[in-house]
N, C-alpha and C positions, 0 to 999 in steps of 0.2 A: 672575345665573346662572339658567337655566330650571330649573324643578323637575324633579328626577330621577324623581319619582313619576308624572309626566304620562305617559299612554299613548302608545305609539309610533304607533298608528293610531287616529284618531278619525273617526267618520262625520259627513258633512254639516255641519250648522250648529254642532255641537259643536266640530268642527275649527276653524271660523272664530272662534268665541267663545274658544277656547283661545289662538289666536295674537293675539287682540285684547287680551290682557293685556300688561302692561308687563314685557318681558324685557330683561335686560342683554345676553345672547347666547344663541344656540340650540345645542343639541347636534346631532350629525350627523343622526340620524333625524328631528329636527324641521325641519332645513333641507330635507330631501326632502319632508316633508309640506307645508311652507310653499310650495314650488314647485308642488306639485300643487294646493293650494288656490288659488293665484293663477291658474293656468291654468283651473281650474274656474270661478272667478268671471268670467274674461273671456268664457267661453262663455255663462254665465248672462246677462251684460250684453248680449252680441250677440243672444241669443234674446229679451231684453226689447225691444230695438229693433225686431226683426221683429214682435213682438206689438203694439207701439205703431203701426206702420204699418198692420198689418192691422185693428186695432180702430178706427182713425180713420175708416174707411169713406168715404174721399174727402174728409174735412174737412181744413182747412188744418193744415199741420205746419211748425214752425220748427226749423231745424238750424243750430247755431252751432259753428264750428270754430276752434280756436286752437292755438298751439304756441309754444314758447320754448326757447332753448338753455340747457343746464345743464352746467357743467363738473364733472367727476367725477374725483377723484384715487383711484387704485387702487395696490395693492402690486404691485411688479414684481420678478421674480427671474430672473436670467440665469446659467446654469451653462455654463462653457466649459472646454476642455482646453488647457493651455499647451503650447508645443513641447517642454518638458522631460518631459511626460507627466503632470504634476500637474493635478488638477482644482480649479477655483476657482469660487466663487459670489458674485455681486454682487447685492446687494439695494438696493432704492430704491422710489421712487414715481413714477408718471407720470400726467399729466393728459390727459383726453380730453373733447371737447365732444360732448354727446349732445342730440338734439332730442326733447323730450317733447311729445306732442300729445294732444288730447282732442276729443271731439265731444259736444254736448248736444242733446237732442231735447225738444220740447214740443208737445203737441197737445191738442185739446179734443174729447171724444167727443160723439156726437149727443145724449146725455142731459145734457150740460153739465159733465161731469167733466174735470179736467185730468190728463193723463198725462205723465210725465217719464221720460226714460231717458238714459243716458250710455254712451259708447263709449270705451274706453281702448285705446291702442296701445302696442306695445313702444317703448322708448326706442331711437332709431336713432343710431349714431355719425355725425357730420358730417365729411366729408372737407375741406370749406371753408365759409366764411361767405358765399359768393355766393348770389344770389337763386335760381339754378337748383338749387343743392345743397340749400337749405332747402326749396324747394317739392318737389323730388324725394323728400326724406326724409319730409315731412309727408303727402304724398298716399298713401303706402303704408298709412297707418292710417285714412284718411278715406273715406267713402262718400257719395254723393249720394242724396237722397230718390227721384229718378227711378230710379236704379240699384237701389234696394230695392223698386221696383214701385209707388210711390205715384203716382197719376194725378190727384190733386186739387191744390189750391193749395199751392205750395211756396215757402218763404222760406229761401234758402240764404245764411247769414251767415258770412263769413270775416274773421278778425281777424289782422292782421300788425303787426309792430313798425314804428315810424315810419321807421327806417333802411331805405332801399331799398324803401319802400312802393310807389312808382310802378311799378317793375319787377315786383314781386311781384303787384300788381294786374293788370297786363297778362297775365302768364303764368297767373295763376289763372283769368282769364276764358277763355283759350285751352284750358286743361285741363278746365275745367268744361263747356265746349261739346262737348268730345270724349267725354264720358261716355255710357254706355248709357242710352237712353231707351225706356221700354216703349211698346207700342202704345196709342194713345189709346182711350178708351171708345167704344162704339157711338154714332154720331151726332156725335162731336166730332172736328174736323179737327186735324192736327198743328200748324197755325198757332195755333189757339185754345189748345191744350194748352201751347204755348210761351209764350203770354201769361199763363198761370197760374203761371209760375215767376218768382220775383223774386230776383235775385242782388245781394247787398249786401256790399261789401268796405270795411272801416273800419280805421283804425289802432287800436292797443291803447291804451285810455284809462289803464290802469295804468302803462304805460311813459311816457305823456305826463305823468302826475302826478309820476312819479319825476324825469323831466327838468325839470319845473317847479320842483321843490324845488332842483335844482341851479342853475337859472337865477335862483332867488330869492336866491342867495347871491353874486351877481356883485360881488365886492369890487373888481375892477379896473375895472369900468365901472358907474357909478352913474347913468347917464343912461337913464331908462326910454324916452324917445322914440327914442334911438339903438337900443336893443334892439328896439323895435317896427319901426323902419325896416329893421333887419337881417333880422328875421323875414319881413317882407313881400317883401324882395328875394330871399331864399332860396326862398320859396314860389313867387314869380313865375318864377324860373329853373327850378325843378322842374317847374312846370306847362308851361313852354315846351318843355323837353326831352321831356316826356311827350307833348305834342301833336306835336312833330316826329317822335318815334320811331313814333307810331301812324299817321302819314300818309305818312312818307317812302317806305316800300316800295311802297305802292300808286301813289304819284305816279310813282316811277321806272319801275315796270312799265308804266305807261300811255304814257310818252313815250320809252321806250328803242327805238332803231333800230339794226339791224346793217348795217354798210357794209363795203366792200372795204378790205383792209389798206392802210395808207399807205406811202409810200416812205421810204427811209433819210434823205433830206434833210429831210422833214417831221419825223421823229423827232428829228433833231439840233436842229432849230430849237425844237421843243417842249421838249427837255431843257434847252436854254440858257435858255428862258423860265422854266421851273420853278426852275432854279438862281438866276436873277436875282431871283425872288420869294422866295427863301430857303425853299422848300418842303422839308419833311423828306425826306431821301434815300429812305427806304423808301416813303413815300407817292408820291413822284415816280416811283420805279421801277414801282410798281403801276399808276399812271396811264399810263405809257408802255407797259407790257406789255399792258394792256387797250385802249390807244389810246382812252381815254375822253375825249370832247369834247362840250361844250355849244355849240350853234350859235345859241342864242336861242329855239328852239322845241323842239328834239329833243335827246335825250341819245344820242350815237352811240358804238358800240363795234364793233370790227372782228370779222368773222364767225368767224375762227379762235379767238377768245377763248372762245366758248361751248363749243367742242369741248375745249379745254385745261382749262377750269374743270370741265367735266362729268367728265372723266377724273380730275382731281386731287381734287375734292371732291364732285362731284355725286351719285354713287351712293348714299352713305349718307344725305345730306341730303334727297334727293328721296324716299327711302323714308320718312323721318321726317316728311315734309310740312312741314318748317321749323317744327315745333312744339316742344314740350318733349320732350327726349330721355328715354329710359328710364334712363340712367345718372345716379346721384346726383351724381357729380362731373363732369358734362358740361362740355365746353369751349366749347359753342355760346354765343357772346356773353359768355363769362366774362372774367375778368381775366387779365393776364399775356401776352396775345397781342400780336404786333407789329402795327404799322399795316398792313403788307403783308398779313398774314393776315386782318385785318378787312376790307380791301378785297376780297380774294378771296371771302371768305364772303358779303359783301353782294352781290357779283356773282352768286354761285351762287343766293342767295335770290331775286334778280331773275329768273334763268332758271327757277326753280321756279314763279314766278308766271306766266311767259309760256308755258311748255310745257304 
């Protein structure tokens, strides 16, 4: 129990030292003071980051960003009124996944001294564990060195969990490139200033070590060579999918051609061919609706498809530029969509590249 003799209002550093003591629980006025102290500390840390960028005087700065999901169990109480007029209260606990992120800075001053700073962000509830939801939540508390006004050499480091790393790396690069960049110094071109920024994205070593412990206890498979072969195979598949995803949109946009709509006989023949090949019905319907055909050199789609797709999906996606959406729970490229929806969205993305 917190000491009842502690003052209700303590100034500055005394307030921080007071809450640094070991308490079993806080009284009501101390809970309010603690909230004020936390918000004050966040502002102090943010000001420290600004001072670090200013004092660097154009010298190199390192920024390292990381985040992780944390499940939190909280008390839940629901009060309702029954049809008979009586009120009842149900108490229990509910779990919620929060994303906790931080950002560390380090620079060296012109006189050779090291400066360090840290930026803490609010824990943000996660609507899902998709890569877009994680990135959307994490970027709310992150800043880039260029957006802070730094014009010197910048090393931007991002750390992600190994699960979904390829997708997070792609989206992080897109988001980072879209951030505000200050005007270059006098006599320095924007191209040269761009060469002074280094973007490094790595998997989390701590997560890898934890998974390594788990792998070290493979009781059902004691063949180390088999585990190595399995790892090589999975990594090869990941790299292949990553390469395909990064090149596919540009390749399709370069070879897509719009042609006149086909007749009914052609559609019937194409439907029979897709059924004979046991193509998924939703995918087959999407191909027939778009009349998407590869003739050996060009990918052809009928002209009316671009109008239909633009009306159905195009307005919102073209405004967003096919990048990362503002919504944390964005459905762009997310899970749970039908194959038909994926085909439509891919076609709209192609149109955005062509128009």
